[in-house]
C-alpha positions as a Markdown table, in Angstrom:
| # | Residue | x | y | z |
|---|---|---|---|---|
| 1 | Met | -7.5 | 21.6 | 59.1 |
| 2 | Ala | -3.9 | 21.8 | 57.9 |
| 3 | Gly | -0.9 | 22.4 | 60.2 |
| 4 | Glu | 0.3 | 21.1 | 63.5 |
| 5 | Glu | -2.2 | 20.9 | 66.4 |
| 6 | Ile | -2.0 | 20.6 | 70.1 |
| 7 | Arg | -4.8 | 19.9 | 72.6 |
| 8 | Ile | -5.2 | 22.1 | 75.7 |
| 9 | Ser | -8.0 | 20.9 | 78.0 |
| 10 | Gly | -10.1 | 19.7 | 75.1 |
| 11 | Ile | -9.4 | 22.6 | 72.7 |
| 12 | Met | -7.6 | 21.8 | 69.4 |
| 13 | Leu | -5.3 | 24.8 | 68.8 |
| 14 | His | -3.0 | 25.4 | 65.9 |
| 15 | Lys | 0.6 | 26.3 | 66.8 |
| 16 | Ser | 0.1 | 29.1 | 64.4 |
| 17 | Leu | -2.4 | 30.6 | 66.8 |
| 18 | Ile | 0.2 | 30.5 | 69.6 |
| 19 | Asp | 2.6 | 32.2 | 67.3 |
| 20 | Asp | 0.1 | 34.8 | 66.2 |
| 21 | Ala | -0.9 | 35.4 | 69.8 |
| 22 | Ala | 2.7 | 36.0 | 70.9 |
| 23 | Leu | 2.2 | 39.7 | 71.0 |
| 24 | Leu | -0.6 | 39.2 | 73.6 |
| 25 | Thr | 0.3 | 39.7 | 77.2 |
| 26 | Asp | 0.0 | 36.8 | 79.6 |
| 27 | Glu | -3.2 | 38.2 | 80.9 |
| 28 | Glu | -4.7 | 38.6 | 77.5 |
| 29 | Phe | -3.6 | 35.1 | 76.4 |
| 30 | Gly | -5.0 | 33.7 | 79.7 |
| 31 | Arg | -8.4 | 35.4 | 79.1 |
| 32 | Leu | -8.4 | 34.0 | 75.6 |
| 33 | Val | -7.8 | 30.5 | 76.7 |
| 34 | Arg | -10.3 | 30.8 | 79.6 |
| 35 | Tyr | -12.9 | 32.0 | 77.1 |
| 36 | Gly | -12.2 | 28.9 | 75.0 |
| 37 | Leu | -12.7 | 26.7 | 78.0 |
| 38 | His | -16.0 | 28.4 | 78.8 |
| 39 | Leu | -17.0 | 27.9 | 75.2 |
| 40 | Leu | -16.6 | 24.1 | 75.7 |
| 41 | Lys | -18.8 | 24.4 | 78.8 |
| 42 | Gly | -21.4 | 26.5 | 77.0 |
| 43 | Asp | -21.3 | 29.5 | 79.3 |
| 44 | Ala | -18.7 | 31.7 | 77.7 |
| 45 | Asp | -19.1 | 35.5 | 78.2 |
| 46 | Pro | -17.6 | 37.6 | 75.3 |
| 47 | Ser | -17.5 | 40.6 | 77.7 |
| 48 | Ala | -14.7 | 38.8 | 79.6 |
| 49 | Leu | -12.4 | 39.6 | 76.6 |
| 50 | Thr | -11.2 | 43.1 | 77.3 |
| 51 | Gly | -7.9 | 43.5 | 75.5 |
| 52 | Glu | -6.3 | 42.6 | 72.2 |
| 53 | Glu | -7.4 | 39.0 | 72.6 |
| 54 | Arg | -10.8 | 40.0 | 71.3 |
| 55 | Leu | -9.3 | 39.8 | 67.8 |
| 56 | Phe | -8.9 | 36.0 | 68.3 |
| 57 | Arg | -12.4 | 35.4 | 69.5 |
| 58 | Pro | -13.8 | 34.3 | 66.1 |
| 59 | Leu | -10.9 | 31.9 | 65.6 |
| 60 | Ile | -11.3 | 30.4 | 69.1 |
| 61 | Glu | -15.0 | 30.0 | 68.5 |
| 62 | Arg | -14.3 | 28.2 | 65.2 |
| 63 | Tyr | -11.8 | 25.9 | 66.8 |
| 64 | Val | -14.2 | 25.0 | 69.6 |
| 65 | Thr | -17.1 | 24.4 | 67.1 |
| 66 | Glu | -14.9 | 22.2 | 64.9 |
| 67 | Asp | -13.6 | 20.4 | 67.9 |
| 68 | Asn | -17.1 | 19.7 | 69.1 |
| 69 | Glu | -18.0 | 18.4 | 65.7 |
| 70 | Arg | -15.1 | 16.1 | 65.7 |
| 71 | Tyr | -15.9 | 14.9 | 69.2 |
| 72 | Ser | -19.5 | 14.3 | 68.2 |
| 73 | Lys | -18.4 | 12.2 | 65.2 |
| 74 | Val | -16.0 | 10.2 | 67.5 |
| 75 | Val | -18.8 | 9.6 | 70.0 |
| 76 | Glu | -21.2 | 8.6 | 67.2 |
| 77 | Lys | -18.6 | 6.2 | 65.7 |
| 78 | Arg | -18.0 | 4.6 | 69.1 |
| 79 | Ala | -21.7 | 4.3 | 69.8 |
| 80 | Glu | -22.2 | 2.7 | 66.4 |
| 81 | Ala | -19.3 | 0.3 | 67.0 |
| 82 | Ala | -20.8 | -0.5 | 70.5 |
| 83 | Arg | -24.2 | -1.1 | 68.9 |
| 84 | Lys | -22.7 | -3.5 | 66.3 |
| 85 | Arg | -20.8 | -5.3 | 69.0 |
| 86 | Trp | -24.0 | -5.6 | 71.1 |
| 87 | Glu | -26.0 | -6.8 | 68.1 |
| 88 | Ser | -23.3 | -9.3 | 67.3 |
| 89 | Arg | -23.2 | -10.5 | 70.9 |
| 90 | Asn | -27.0 | -10.8 | 71.0 |
| 91 | Lys | -27.0 | -12.7 | 67.7 |
| 92 | Asp | -24.4 | -15.1 | 69.1 |
| 93 | Met | -26.4 | -15.4 | 72.3 |
| 94 | Gln | -29.5 | -16.1 | 70.3 |
| 95 | Met | -27.7 | -18.7 | 68.2 |
| 96 | His | -26.5 | -20.4 | 71.4 |
| 97 | Ala | -30.0 | -20.2 | 72.9 |
| 98 | Asn | -31.5 | -21.7 | 69.7 |
| 99 | Ala | -28.8 | -24.4 | 69.7 |
| 100 | Phe | -29.5 | -25.2 | 73.3 |
| 101 | Thr | -33.2 | -25.3 | 72.7 |
| 102 | Cys | -32.6 | -27.6 | 69.7 |
| 103 | Ile | -30.4 | -29.9 | 71.7 |
| 104 | Lys | -32.9 | -29.9 | 74.5 |
| 105 | Cys | -35.7 | -30.7 | 72.1 |
| 106 | Asn | -33.7 | -33.5 | 70.5 |
| 107 | Ala | -32.9 | -34.8 | 73.9 |
| 108 | Asn | -36.6 | -34.8 | 74.9 |
| 109 | Asp | -37.4 | -36.4 | 71.6 |
| 110 | Ala | -34.7 | -39.0 | 72.2 |
| 111 | Asn | -36.0 | -39.6 | 75.7 |
| 112 | Thr | -39.5 | -39.9 | 74.3 |
| 113 | Asn | -38.4 | -42.4 | 71.7 |
| 114 | Thr | -36.3 | -44.2 | 74.2 |
| 115 | Asn | -39.3 | -44.4 | 76.6 |
| 116 | Thr | -41.5 | -45.5 | 73.7 |
| 117 | Asn | -39.0 | -48.2 | 72.6 |
| 118 | Thr | -38.5 | -49.3 | 76.2 |
| 119 | Asn | -42.3 | -49.6 | 76.7 |
| 120 | Ile | -42.5 | -51.7 | 73.6 |
| 121 | Ser | -39.5 | -53.8 | 74.5 |
| 122 | Thr | -40.4 | -54.3 | 78.1 |
| 123 | Tyr | -43.9 | -55.3 | 77.1 |
| 124 | Val | -42.5 | -58.9 | 77.2 |
| 125 | Asp | -42.7 | -58.7 | 80.9 |
| 126 | Ile | -46.1 | -58.2 | 82.6 |
| 127 | Asn | -44.6 | -57.6 | 86.0 |
| 128 | Asn | -42.6 | -54.5 | 85.0 |
| 129 | Ile | -39.3 | -56.3 | 85.2 |
| 130 | Thr | -36.6 | -54.7 | 83.2 |
| 131 | Leu | -35.8 | -55.9 | 79.7 |
| 132 | Ala | -32.4 | -57.1 | 80.8 |
| 133 | Gln | -33.9 | -59.2 | 83.6 |
| 134 | Ser | -36.6 | -60.5 | 81.3 |
| 135 | Phe | -33.9 | -61.6 | 78.8 |
| 136 | Ala | -31.9 | -63.2 | 81.5 |
| 137 | Arg | -34.9 | -65.3 | 82.5 |
| 138 | Phe | -35.4 | -66.3 | 78.9 |
| 139 | Trp | -31.7 | -67.1 | 78.3 |
| 140 | Glu | -31.6 | -69.2 | 81.5 |
| 141 | Ala | -34.6 | -71.2 | 80.4 |
| 142 | Tyr | -33.6 | -71.8 | 76.8 |
| 143 | Pro | -31.8 | -75.1 | 76.4 |
| 144 | Lys | -29.4 | -74.2 | 73.6 |
| 145 | Lys | -27.3 | -71.3 | 74.8 |
| 146 | Lys | -25.6 | -70.2 | 71.5 |
| 147 | Gly | -25.6 | -66.8 | 69.8 |
| 148 | Lys | -26.5 | -64.8 | 72.8 |
| 149 | Ala | -25.9 | -61.4 | 71.2 |
| 150 | Asp | -28.2 | -62.2 | 68.3 |
| 151 | Ala | -30.7 | -63.6 | 70.7 |
| 152 | Glu | -30.8 | -60.4 | 72.8 |
| 153 | Lys | -31.3 | -58.4 | 69.6 |
| 154 | Ala | -34.2 | -60.6 | 68.6 |
| 155 | Phe | -35.6 | -60.5 | 72.1 |
| 156 | Lys | -35.9 | -56.7 | 72.1 |
| 157 | Lys | -38.3 | -57.0 | 69.1 |
| 158 | Val | -40.6 | -59.4 | 70.8 |
| 159 | Lys | -43.9 | -57.9 | 72.0 |
| 160 | Val | -45.3 | -60.6 | 74.1 |
| 161 | Pro | -44.9 | -61.2 | 77.9 |
| 162 | Val | -41.8 | -63.2 | 78.8 |
| 163 | Glu | -44.1 | -65.5 | 80.8 |
| 164 | Asp | -45.7 | -66.6 | 77.5 |
| 165 | Leu | -42.2 | -67.4 | 76.1 |
| 166 | Leu | -41.2 | -69.4 | 79.1 |
| 167 | Gln | -44.5 | -71.4 | 79.1 |
| 168 | Ala | -43.9 | -72.2 | 75.4 |
| 169 | Leu | -40.4 | -73.2 | 76.1 |
| 170 | Glu | -41.4 | -75.6 | 78.8 |
| 171 | Lys | -43.8 | -77.3 | 76.5 |
| 172 | Gln | -41.5 | -77.5 | 73.5 |
| 173 | Lys | -38.6 | -78.9 | 75.6 |
| 174 | Lys | -40.7 | -82.0 | 76.0 |
| 175 | Thr | -41.3 | -82.5 | 72.2 |
| 176 | Ala | -39.5 | -85.2 | 70.2 |
| 177 | Asp | -37.9 | -82.6 | 68.0 |
| 178 | Trp | -36.1 | -81.0 | 71.0 |
| 179 | Ile | -35.3 | -84.2 | 72.8 |
| 180 | Arg | -33.8 | -86.4 | 70.1 |
| 181 | Glu | -30.1 | -86.6 | 69.6 |
| 182 | Asn | -29.4 | -84.5 | 72.7 |
| 183 | Gly | -31.3 | -81.5 | 71.3 |
| 184 | Arg | -29.3 | -81.2 | 68.1 |
| 185 | Phe | -32.4 | -79.9 | 66.3 |
| 186 | Ile | -33.3 | -77.3 | 68.8 |
| 187 | Pro | -33.1 | -74.0 | 66.9 |
| 188 | Tyr | -30.8 | -71.2 | 68.0 |
| 189 | Pro | -32.5 | -68.8 | 70.4 |
| 190 | Ala | -32.4 | -65.9 | 67.8 |
| 191 | Thr | -34.0 | -68.2 | 65.2 |
| 192 | Trp | -36.7 | -69.3 | 67.7 |
| 193 | Leu | -37.5 | -65.7 | 68.6 |
| 194 | Asn | -37.4 | -64.3 | 65.0 |
| 195 | Gly | -39.6 | -67.1 | 63.8 |
| 196 | Lys | -42.2 | -66.6 | 66.6 |
| 197 | Arg | -41.7 | -70.2 | 67.5 |
| 198 | Trp | -43.5 | -69.8 | 70.8 |
| 199 | Glu | -46.6 | -70.0 | 68.6 |
| 200 | Asp | -45.8 | -73.5 | 67.3 |
| 201 | Asp | -47.9 | -76.4 | 68.5 |
| 202 | Ala | -46.0 | -78.4 | 71.1 |
| 203 | Asp | -47.1 | -82.0 | 70.7 |
| 204 | Pro | -45.0 | -84.2 | 73.1 |
| 205 | Gly | -46.1 | -87.4 | 71.2 |
| 206 | Arg | -44.9 | -86.2 | 67.8 |
| 207 | Leu | -41.8 | -88.2 | 66.9 |
| 208 | Ser | -41.5 | -87.8 | 63.2 |
| 209 | Gly | -40.0 | -85.0 | 61.2 |
| 210 | Arg | -37.1 | -82.7 | 62.2 |
| 211 | Ala | -37.5 | -79.4 | 64.0 |
| 212 | Tyr | -38.0 | -76.3 | 61.9 |
| 213 | Val | -34.7 | -74.7 | 60.9 |
| 214 | Asp | -34.5 | -71.1 | 59.6 |
| 215 | Ile | -31.9 | -71.4 | 56.8 |
| 216 | Ser | -31.6 | -67.6 | 56.8 |
| 217 | Asp | -30.0 | -67.9 | 60.3 |
| 218 | Pro | -26.3 | -69.0 | 60.0 |
| 219 | His | -26.5 | -70.5 | 63.4 |
| 220 | Ala | -29.7 | -72.5 | 62.8 |
| 221 | Tyr | -27.7 | -75.6 | 61.7 |
| 222 | Asp | -24.6 | -76.8 | 63.4 |
| 223 | Gly | -23.2 | -78.8 | 60.6 |
| 224 | Glu | -23.9 | -82.3 | 61.9 |
| 225 | Glu | -25.3 | -85.0 | 59.5 |
| 226 | Asp | -29.1 | -85.0 | 59.2 |
| 227 | Lys | -30.2 | -88.4 | 60.6 |
| 228 | Ser | -34.0 | -87.7 | 60.4 |
| 229 | Glu | -34.4 | -90.4 | 57.7 |
| 230 | Glu | -32.8 | -92.9 | 60.0 |
| 231 | Leu | -35.2 | -91.9 | 62.7 |
| 232 | Asn | -38.2 | -92.2 | 60.3 |
| 233 | Ser | -37.1 | -95.6 | 59.1 |
| 234 | Trp | -36.7 | -96.7 | 62.8 |
| 235 | Ile | -40.3 | -95.5 | 63.4 |
């Protein structure tokens, strides 16, 4: 609709209407405006127009109809915008919920894996002592305390009770390979664990041959001269 417009209590009126209605008396103009307001409410009574203002009735009705249409479109647009915001918010909430569920599931899986790994690792102790305590007992009993970090890593992979390890150590400590030259041929703890050396035969009377050394372990040999031949010749 072209031209300037002003809003009077919800009615969009052209200034041209005010100019055209300038010949109306105040009472006639008042009845015309009141009729427009009742049109907005839906209870307008055409018989209330009794003077010259009746000539403006079709124009007022058109104004109100167009204004209602514009208002309905505005309401529809606002409702659509609100619906989109709500859907976007719900989508974000669902994404957060899914992410939380995923994190929770991963945490549960991690806990399950941790529990499983812990069960496997702590199997080295038949008395339900913690892995750290079990390793501490092993480390205290092992005669060559070198490469502790590597030993601890190897210890976590062992699947036998720590008591078995300690018993094997006590036997092997008495063998010639571990006694001679102040224990120079005792393997590093990590080498002993990785090689399952607790399964070796521990014969205290065996004096020939040097202890097994895992050459893949950089700590298995400490660089001193091999005097096994001298020992054999002495035997």
